[in-house]
C-alpha positions in Angstrom: -14.6 1.0 0.6 -12.5 2.1 -2.4 -12.7 -0.2 -5.5 -9.7 -0.9 -7.7 -9.6 -3.0 -10.8 -7.3 -6.0 -10.6 -4.1 -5.5 -12.6 -3.9 -1.7 -11.9 -1.0 -0.1 -10.1 -2.1 1.4 -6.8 -0.4 4.6 -5.7 0.1 5.5 -2.1 1.0 9.0 -0.8 1.3 10.2 2.7 3.2 12.7 5.0 4.3 12.1 8.5 4.2 14.1 11.8 5.9 13.8 15.1 3.9 13.6 18.4 3.5 17.4 18.5 2.0 17.5 15.0 5.1 19.0 13.4 6.2 17.7 10.0 8.6 14.7 10.3 10.9 13.3 7.7 11.7 9.7 8.6 14.8 8.0 7.3 12.6 5.4 5.6 9.0 4.3 5.0 7.4 1.1 3.7 4.0 -0.1 2.7 2.9 -3.7 3.7 0.2 -4.9 1.3 -1.6 -8.1 2.2 -3.8 -9.9 -0.3 -4.6 -13.4 -1.7 -2.8 -14.7 -4.8 -4.0 -18.0 -6.3 -5.8 -18.5 -3.0 -2.7 -18.0 -0.8 -2.5 -15.1 1.7 0.5 -13.0 0.5 2.2 -9.9 1.8 4.4 -7.5 -0.2 6.6 -4.9 1.3 6.9 -1.9 -0.9 9.5 0.9 -0.3 8.4 4.5 -0.2 10.4 7.4 -1.4 10.2 11.1 -0.6 8.6 13.3 -3.2 8.4 17.0 -2.1 6.5 17.0 1.3 5.1 13.5 0.8 6.3 10.0 0.6 5.1 7.9 -2.3 5.0 4.2 -3.3 3.3 2.0 -5.9 2.0 -1.5 -5.6 1.1 -3.6 -8.6 -2.1 -5.7 -8.2 -1.3 -7.9 -11.2 -0.6 -11.0 -9.1 -3.6 -10.6 -6.7 -6.9 -12.3 -6.6 -10.1 -10.3 -6.5 -11.1 -9.5 -2.9 -10.1 -7.3 0.0 -6.6 -5.9 0.1 -5.2 -4.5 3.4 -2.3 -2.0 3.6 -0.1 -0.6 6.4 2.4 2.2 6.2 5.2 2.5 8.7 8.4 4.4 9.2 11.8 3.9 10.7 13.5 6.5 12.9 12.8 8.3 16.1 9.0 8.2 15.7 7.0 5.3 14.5 4.4 6.9 12.2 1.7 4.6 10.8 -1.4 4.6 8.6 -3.5 1.8 7.4 -6.5 1.0 5.3 -8.2 -1.5 2.9 -9.7 -1.5 -0.6 -11.6 -4.0 -2.6 -9.9 -5.4 -5.7 -12.4 -6.4 -8.4 -12.3 -8.2 -11.7 -14.8 -9.4 -14.3 -14.7 -12.6 -16.3 -12.6 -11.0 -19.0 -9.8 -10.0 -16.6 -7.2 -12.7 -16.7 -6.2 -14.7 -13.7 -3.1 -13.7 -11.6 0.2 -14.6 -13.3 
């Protein structure tokens, strides 16, 4: 599992395809990021924007507790394209608590 230091911005980049595998440009795309903040399960929805052939978005981990972070990318439009994954957010004792 990928490791990210708490407080970092986490970049996401993906491209989409239709059911035949051809490149697809959706009208919109979002990332849902689920994590704990001060012990409470929290979900942020981050908009993505097109950048060349990819869609990109950035999530800030500054308010998250250390632990597993789950993400899910989805699109609007004719085809529901999705991707998902997880990473581990770490911090040491010198890393301040979430704001």
